[in-house]
N, C-alpha and C positions, 0 to 999 in steps of 0.2 A: 578049364576055364572058358565060358561061353564067348563066342565070337562077337565082336561089335556089330550091332545091327544099324545098317543105314537104310534110309528111305529116299528114292530119287523120283520125283514126279516131274515130267518133261513130255509134251504132246510130240516130240520128235525122238522118243527114248531108244528108238531103233538104231538112230544115227550115233549112239553114245556107246555102242557095244564095246569097242576098244577100251574106252575108260572102265566099264564094268568087269571086263576080264582083268584088266590092270588092278584093280580093287580086290576082286576076289583072290587074284595070286598073292596080294599083300596080307590076305587072311582076313578080309573083311566079307561080312554077309549083306547082301544088297537086294532090297525089294524095289521092283520099278512099277511105275504106272504112268499111262499116258494121259491122265486127267486128274484135276484137284480133287473131284469128289472121292473117287476110289482111294485116293492117297489119305484124304482126311477119314475116311472109313477105317482103314487099316490102322491108321494112327490112334484112332479112338480105342481099338481093342487089343493093340499089341504094344510090346515094350520096343522103343526106337531110341537109340542113342543120338542120332543125328540126321537131319533132313536137308537133302538138296531139292530146291524148290524152283522151277521155272516161273518167271514173272509173267509171261504172256502165253496162257493156255485157254482154249475154248472153253466155255461153260463157266465155272468158279475161277476167276483169275487167281494168279499167285499171291497177290496181296492180300485178298479175302481169305484164302486158305490160310496163310502166314497168321492172320489175325485170329482165326478159329483155334489154329493149333495152340497159340499162346495163351488163349483162354482156357485150354483144356490142360497143358502141361507147360507151363512157362519156362520150366527149367532146361527143356530139350532145346539145343542149339539148332538154329535154321539159316542155312546158306542160301541167298537169293542168287540164281543163276539168270543171265538176261542178255539179250542183244543190245538193250537200250542203254545209252550212256547220258540220258537225259538226266539233269541235276534233280528236278522235282521227284523223280522215282526213287533216286538214291536217299534223298531226304525221307521221303515217306517210308522207304524200307528200314532205314536207320532209325526212325521215329519208332517204328514197330517192334524195334529190339531184335534185328536180325544179328547174326553172329559173324557173318561174312558177307561179302558182295563180290560176285565173279562175272566178268564180262565174256560172252561168248565170242569166238570160240574158246573152250578153256583146254589148257593141256593137262594130261593126266597128273602131272607132277604139282600143278596148281591145286587141284582136287586134294591130292595126298597132304600137302602142306595146310590146307583148310582143316582137313580132319584132325591132323597132329596138333594144330593151333588151338582147336576147341576141345579135343579130347584127352591128348596127351599134354598140353603145355604145362600142367602143374607137375607132373611127374618128371617131365624134361627138365624144367626150370630147377626143381628140387635137386636132381642129380647133377646138373651142371653147377648149381651153386655149392653143393657140396664138394665137388672136384675143385672148383675156384677157390674155396676157403682153404682147402688142404693145401693148395699150390702157394697159398699166400701166408698159411700158418707159419711156415719157417722164416719167411720174410719178416713179418710182424714180430716174430720171437727175437730175430737179430735186431731189429731196431729197438725193441725194449731194452736190450742188453747194452746198446750203445750210450753214450754221453748225449743225451739229446737237447735241443734248444725247446723254449716253450711253443714256439711254432710247430716243431716236430712233434711234440706231445699232443697239440691239437690234431695234427694228422693222423696219428696214431689212434686217437680217441675216436675220430671220424670212422676210421676203418673198423674199429671194434664194435661201434654202433650199428655201422651198415650190415656188418655179418651177423650181428646178434638180431636185428630185425629180419634179416634174410632167413636165418635158421628158424627163429620163432613163427615165421608165416608158413615154412615148409613143415612146421611141427616135427623137426629133425631132433629129437631130444638127446640122441647120443653125440651130435656134433655141437649141440648147445652146452653140454657138459664139458667138452674139450675147450670150447669158447669161452666158458665161465672160468675155467682154469687158468686160461692166457690172460683173460681180464684181470684176475686176481694178482697174477704175477706183474702184469703192468701197474697195478695199484701199488704194488711193493716198491716198483722202482719209481713210481711217481712220486710217492712220498719221501723217498730218499732225495729226489730231485727239488722237493719243496723244502725240505730241511737245508739244504745247501743254499739255495736262492732266494726264498721268500724276504729274509730280512734284508738282504741287499737290495732288492727292488724297493721296498717300502723306504729304505733310507736314501735311495737314489745312488746307490755306489755302482749298481749294474742296471743295463737297460731293462725297464719292465714293460710287460705285455700290457694291452689295454685292461685296465682293472675296475673295479666297481666306481671308484671315485672319479675315474676318467670319463666314463660313458657319456655324460651330459655335456662336457666341455668339448670332448673330441668328436662326437657323432651327433648329437642333437643340436648343439650351439650353431655349428656350421649352416645346418639347414634353415636355421632361423635368420641367420645374417644374409644367406642368399634367396630368402623368402620373396615370391613374386606375386604377393596377394592371395596366395592359398595357405590354408592352415597347416601345421605340422601336428601329428598326434604321436605322443610318446607314450606307449602301451607297456606297462610293466606287469607281467604275469608271474606273480610271486611263486617261487619254488618250482620254476619250469627246466626240467632237465634237457639236455640236447636230444635224447632220444625222443622225448615227447614233443618237442619242437618238430622233428623229422615226420612225426606221425601227423601233426597239423598242417604240415607244409603243403600236401597236395589239396587241401581243402581251400587254402587261401589263395594258392595258384591259379584256382578256377576263375578268379575275378580280381586277381591283382599280379603284378610282376616283382620279381626279387632284384634288387638293384645290387644289394650286397649282403651276403651271408658271412658271418664269421663266429669266433669264439671271443669272449672276454674271461678273465681270469677273476673269480670272485674273491673277496678278501677274506680273512680269517678273523673271527670266527664266521663261518659260512651259514650264519643266522639271521634272521629279519632284522633285529634290533641294531646289529652292526652293518651288514652289507648294504640294507636297502637305505638306512640312513645316509651311508657313505655315498650312495648314488645320488640322492636329492641334494645333500650339501656340497658334493664336490670336494669333500674332505675325509681325512681318516678319522676314527671314532674319537682319539685324544684330542685332536684338533677341534671337532665339533664341541667337545665338552670345555675347551679352553676359550673358543671365540664365541660360542652360542651356549653358555651354560643353562639359559632358559629352555633350550630345546632338547637337552640331553638329560636322561633319567638313568642313573646307575643301576646295576643289576640288583643291588641289596636295597633300592628304594621302592616305595610303593607308587602306582601309576602305570600307565600304558608307556610302553617303549617306543612306539611309532605313531605317536600322535602328533608330530610336527613336522611332518614330510613337507607339507606345503610351505611352512615358513622356512625350512632350509633350503628348499628349491628357490623361493624368492630371493633370499639372500645370495645365493649362487649367481642368479640372474642378474642381480645389481652389481656383483663384484665383477663380472665379466662385461659389464657396461652395456647390457642389453636392455633397451626399452621396448618391453612387448606386452602385448594383451595376452594374460595366461588364465586358464581355467584349471583346476584340480578336481578330480573325482576319485573316491576310493569305494570300490564296489565290494560289499561283503555279503550281499544277498541277492537273491532273485529279483526282489522287488526293486533294489536300488537299480540293478542292471538294466532292468525293463524301462524304469523311468528315465535313465540316461538316453537309451536308445530311442524312446519316444520323443525325446526332446532335443535330439542331435543337431537339428537345425540351428538351435540356439547358439551354437559353437562355431558357426561358419565363420563369422567375422573375426575370431581370436586368432593370434599368431601361433599360440602353442596350447594344445589341450592335453591334459596329463591325466591318463586313466590308470590306475591300480587295480588290478583284478586279482582277489585273493582266494579263488577257488581251489586251485591246485593244492596250495599249502594246507587249506581245510580238508581236502581230501586225504593228504598222507597223514594229517593227524586222525581223521577219521578212521582210517584203517587202522592205526594202533588201537584205539578205543572201541570201535564198533565191530562185532562179530561179522554182521552182514557185510560191511565193507571188506573184510579180510577175505571173505568168501568171493566177493566180486572182483578183487584185485590180489589173487593168490602170487603171482609172480609179475616180473617186468612186463612181460607181453599183457597181461590182463590190465596192468596199471596203465600201460600205454592206450589200451582199447577203451577203457574206462574214460580217460582224458578226452579221447577222441569223441566218444559219445557225448560227453559234457559240452565239448565245444561245438559240435554240429547242432546242439539243441539250445545253447546258451544266447542270452542278449550280446555276449561278445562278439560273435559273428555278425550280428546286425550291426553293431557299433562300427566294426571294420568296413562292412559293406558302406554303410552311410558316409564313412569318412573317404573312401575311395570315389563315392559319387561327388563328393565335394572337391574332387582332384587334390587330394591331400597327400602329404608325404606321411609315412608312417614308419615309426621306429619300434619295434618290439623287442623288448630286454627283459631280463629277469635279475634278481638279486643273488640267487644261490640254486643248486640243484638239492638232489636227496639220494641216499643210497640204502638198499634194503641190508641192514646189519645181521650178523650172524654169531660172531664169537665174542663172549664177554672179556672184559679187562677190569680186575678189581681196582678200585681207588676208594680212598677214606678222606673224608674231609668234615671240617666243623659245620654247625647247621647253616651258617651263611654262604657255604658252597653252593653255586648254581647248579639247578637240577637238571639241565640239558644232558642228553645221554651221548652226545659227541664232542663236547667240550666242558670243561670246568674252570671256573673262575673263583679264586678264594685263596686263603691262607692255610697253612699247615696241611697242605695236600700230601697224600702219602701214595705212592704207585711206583711201579717198575718203569725207570726212564726209557727202558730199551721197547717198551710197548706203545710208548706215545711221542707226540711232537710236543716239547715243552717250550714255552717262552718264558724264561725266569725273570726278565727285564721288560715288562710291557711296553715301556717308552720306546724300545727299540722297533717295536712292531707299531708304533703310534696305537696303541691301546690303552684305555684309561686304567690308572692305578687307583684302587679303592683305599689301600693303606700300604705301609711299607712293604709287607711281605705278600702283597698280591702277586700271584704268577697265574698263567694260563697254561692248560694242558689240551691237547686236541686228540681225540680218537683217530686212528688212521685206517685205511682200507675199510673192511668190513666190520670192525670191532665196534663195541658199544661198551659203556662205563656201567659197572654195576656196583653196589654197595654191599659189603659182606652181610649185612642184616638182611634177613629173608632172600638171601641170595638166589636160591633155586626158583622161588616164586617169580622174582623180576626177570630172571634169566628167561624162563620159559614164557612169560608175558611178552617181553620185547624182541626176543629172537626172531627174526624174519618180518620185522616191521621196518617202514620207511623213515629214516631219521637224517636229520641234517646238522652242521655245526663243525664238522670235522674236516678231514684232508682225505679226499678221493678224488679221482677224475669226475665221477658223477657229480659231486657238490661243487667242485672249483671251476669246472671248464663249461662254462655256460654260453648259451647261443645269444647273439643279438642280430637283428636282421633289419634291414632297410628296404621297405616295399613301397612300391609306386603304382597308381592306378593302370589298370590293363589298356584301356583305351582313352 
């Protein structure tokens, strides 16, 4: 293996001999120069891994050499070394994309740290991450085996997402396989937890977590009541998983502050028709159907199932006794997003601005139907990356920037998440059975009860009953429903696609975030 090649340019290079000997003893090869021009000439013609560059040299100054080096090979890290602590020099060097900034006199260990930080950081971080996860693997395993509360499940899922993103970033496929197995075990135990507790939450027999139909009343309404002349934005990003939120978080914190970040529990089915209508109504689905029949469309009826969100929201606001000026915007394409971003100033005098953004849900469905999207989002890491790329270039980021410029409070929430499905579960139903791969609503359903979460009495879960024999069944973990007809074709087509509607950590434990302006 070739030695790492360092270049050090300093007009007092003879005084740095102890540093050079130290680095050579550590196994580095160092080429030294006492002026910028010679250093630049060598840089042009030779491989260099890292450069130490004196800021104040006769002839070509360090900043000029830095600029030339960056124009030749921008990927090579350059460490600026200077006697000056003047702020404008630091800013100019940082603006020229330096890798580090050292103030003379420098200690050999400072130099070594800078080298490791710039050349070995990824390897060191990857090794440390692997060691840390292996240490926590047993602890997480023991947690999963315990009888956990919902808050403890939130914490387990946070840990799993953290390590999944760490291992994916390190491209550590062996550790990702171990983590995936642990995640599957966690989902198995979480399904048992939901089977034991969900009906009790819905019926008020046991203390429920924050759920879809609680979010407006508990998280948005208090901001409206405390409003001091600045608007509140409630941004609902459809089908946003917690790991996708963690991917977007660093982008948002560039220009906002997180006041609260937590999780809510999506209601079942974890599908837009149910969970998002519940969010806007502040009611469970059967209660929406009972109290607002003109706003509810049953599964077997024609027509859009989410056409009345604004009406449901206004009814909830009235029910809570809030007299507020409200705007509602559903963004389903690039053009409507840009139009809202361009006209955002018109919303400044509203008390509440609701923005529903459908792209992430459209992305998950497109991945099922379009081969090119399957290629782009082959696994969870690629799916997160595609979400991040979209967000960075979407009107939504401009809408959020504009909201913070208005000194607005922003709540980001979602209706449900999604899971990559792997294993088929056979189910048979009549022609009126719903087509969703993660839940079925209908009569005369035939299935193995051990393979699903079944709700035989929909009213117990505050779900609509279409006829006397209606029941609901939910796929669990990474399973998906498949009919016996054309079984192999549909299994091969839907396996490894992202679906929602059932019971899993990824679908049910969803983020909500309260953001405030950074300044």
